[in-house]
N, C-alpha and C positions, 0 to 999 in steps of 0.2 A: 450521379449515382442515385438510383431509386431507393425507396425506403426498404424494399425487400433485400436489395444488394447490401445496404448499410447494415441491416440486422444480421446478415450472414458474414459480415466482415469481422475481424478480430475485435476491434474496438466496439462495434455495435453489439457483439455477443457479450462482451464484458459488461456493458451498460445494462443489458437485459438481465443478466445474472445478478448484478448488484442491486438492481431495482427490485427483483424478486426477493432477495434477502431482506431488503428494507421493509417491504410489505409483510412478509411472513413473520419476521422477528417482532415487528410492531403489533401485529394482530395477536400472535400467540402470547406476548407479554402484556397485552391490553394497555399499551402505552402509545397514545397518539402523538406524543412529543417526537418520537422517532421520525414519523412521516413529516411533521412540521419542520424539523431540522433538515430533513432531506430536501424539501421544497425550497427552504431558505438557501441551503448550501448550493444546490444545483442552479438556482436562479442567480445568485451572486456570482458563481463561477462562470456561467455563460455570459453575463453582462460584462464582467471584467475582461474575460478572454476576447470578446468581440471588440471591446474598446481598444485593447492592445492591437488586435488585428487591423482595425481601421487606422490607427496611428502608424502602423508598419505598412499600410497600404497593400494589404493582402487582397488579391482579386477574389479568392475563394476562401470564405470563412466557414469552416465546419467545426463547431465547438464540441466534438465528440470527446476529445481529451479533457476538456473542462467538465463535461458531464461525469466522467470517471473520477476526476479529482474531487468534485463536489460530493459524489456519492461515498467515496472512501472516507472523506472527512466526517460526513454525517454518520456513517456506520461505526466509526471508531470513537469519536467524542462521546462522552457520557450524555445521556438525555437530560441530565440534571443541569448542564451548563446552559447559560442564556443564549438566545438566538444571536445576540450581538457578538459573542465569542465565536460562535459557529461562522458567522459572516466574516469576522476578522481573520480567522484561521484560513478560510478559503481565499481571501484576498492575499494573504502572505504566500499561500501555495501558488496561486496563479502568477503573482509578481515574480516569484523565483523562477518560474517557467520561462519568463521572457528576459529576465535580467542575467541570470546565471546560465548562459548558453555557450555552446561550442558547435560551430558548423550548423547553425540554425536548429540545434536540438538541445533540450535542457540537460544540464550536467547531473543534477540531482532529481530524484523522484519528487515531484512537486508536493504531493500529499504528505509524504514522509517528512520532508523539510518543514512544511507548514505546520504540521502537527507537533513536531519537536519544538519549533519556535513558540508555538502556542502554549506549551507547557512551561517553557522558560519565561515567557513574557507575561502571560495571563494566569499561570498556574492552573490551566484547563485540565479537567479530569478526563481520563480516557478509559472507557469500560469495554471497548470492542464488542458492544452489544450486538452489532450486526453479524458477528461471527458465532452467534447463538451460545456464547459462554455462560449466560445466566439462565439458560433454558434447559430442558431435559437433554441428557447426553445423547439420546438417539437422534436428535436434530442435527448432530454433527454429520449425518449422512448427506444432508443438503450441501453442507460446506465441502465435503469430499467430492461429491458428484459434480457440483458446479465448478470447483477448482480444477478437477481433472479435465473437464471439457474445455475450460478456458486455456489451460496449459497446452492442450493439444492444438487449439486454434492458433496460438502464438508460437508454437514449436519450441517450447522451453523445457522439455522434460529433463534434459541433462542438468539444467540449472536448478530446477525444483528438487530433483532427487539428491543432488549434491548438497543443496542447502538443508533440506530436512534430514538427510542422512548424517551430515556432519553435526548438526544441532543435537539430534537425539543421542548420538554416540558421545559427544562431549558432556551432555547432561548426565548420561549414565556414568561416565567416568567421575564426574564431579560428585555424583551421589555416592559412589563407592568410596570416594575419598572424604566424604562428609564435608565437602566444600560448598559454601553458599546454601541456598534453598533450592537445590536441584529437584527435590521431590515435588515442590509446589509448581515448578516449571512444567511438569508433566501432568498437571491436573488442570481442569477447567477453572477459570477462563484463560489461563496462560497458554495451554496447548491449542485452544481455539484461535488465540491471537497469532501464534506462530504459523499455523496452517493458513489463516487468512492472509497474513503478511506474505507468506511464501507464494501462494497461488495468485494473489492479485496485486502485489507490489514488487516483489523480487523479480517477477516475470515481465515487468513493464518494458515494452519494446524500445522506446526512445532512449532509455537510460541504462540499458544492459546489452551485452554482446550477442552476436548472432552465431558465431562459430562454436561448435560443440566443445572444443578444448577450452575456449575462453569462458563458456558458460559454466563449466565445472569449476574453474578457478574463482569465478564471480560468486557462485553459490557457496563454495567452501569459505571464502573470505567473509561474506556477509554473516554466515552462521558462526564462524570462529570469533569474530569481533563481538557479535551480539552476545554469545555465550560468555565471553570474558567479562564484558560489561555487566552482565547479569550476576555472574559470580562475585564480582567486586562490589557492586552497588545495588543490585536488585532493581525493583521498579518495572515499568513497562517501556521506558524510552530505549532500552537496550536493543530492541528490534530496529528502531529507526537509526540508531547509531551504526549498527552493523550494516544496514542497507546503504546508508549514505557513504560509509567508508568504501564499500564495494563500488558505488557510483563514482566516487573520486578516483579509485584505482582504474576503472574502465576509461574514464576521461584522460587520465595521465598516460595510460598505455596507448591509446589512440593518438594522443598528441605527440608522444615521443616517436611513435612509428612514422608519423608524417615527416619528421626531421631526420629519420635514420638513413 
């Protein structure tokens, strides 16, 4: 595959969009730490991914998935965390990609699982700065444009519409019932986090279904569990919990279908 073909591929396009977010958010915020974390995360992700590839004796090693995982980790973790935690989070993510597998595909979204474990083990802070949550509201345009194009490239519109639609309806209902902090969930940086998670993590090709009907169920499940966790406990891990539950559902559905 040539460089031009790779850039036009779904994974190549995601890498380009996430890299653009990294640069734009860092420059606008005047925070070079974001770029430093991005370099560390991507470097560690590629090295660890290639090591696993060599151990598994892969003839063709293309670490595009590792690039995406590294960028996601860098864009979500707070720039105030140490580079060591960034590296450790990436390692957890890549290891999960090769250990928790089914039919040579990861069961869980590597970045989501690594980030959740990072919070639990290291108490890592997550600001979703790469989703422009701490920047002027008009910058959300970049998030929407890039996310829309990526969703089109991976053919996941049913999944993203069901995810976002379910999430916003449930938050509206929770707000009307005065349950939890639903109002905060519809403000920055929470809404930026939901959009970013939906566009770039819920739509992950290896860990989500391809068929339209299954995409609807996947999106609804991820949003429903996430909203429930948010209503009960708050915080930012609710997005990861919802997505990982949907990943588990997809894995079990495929596994039981094999034996049906």
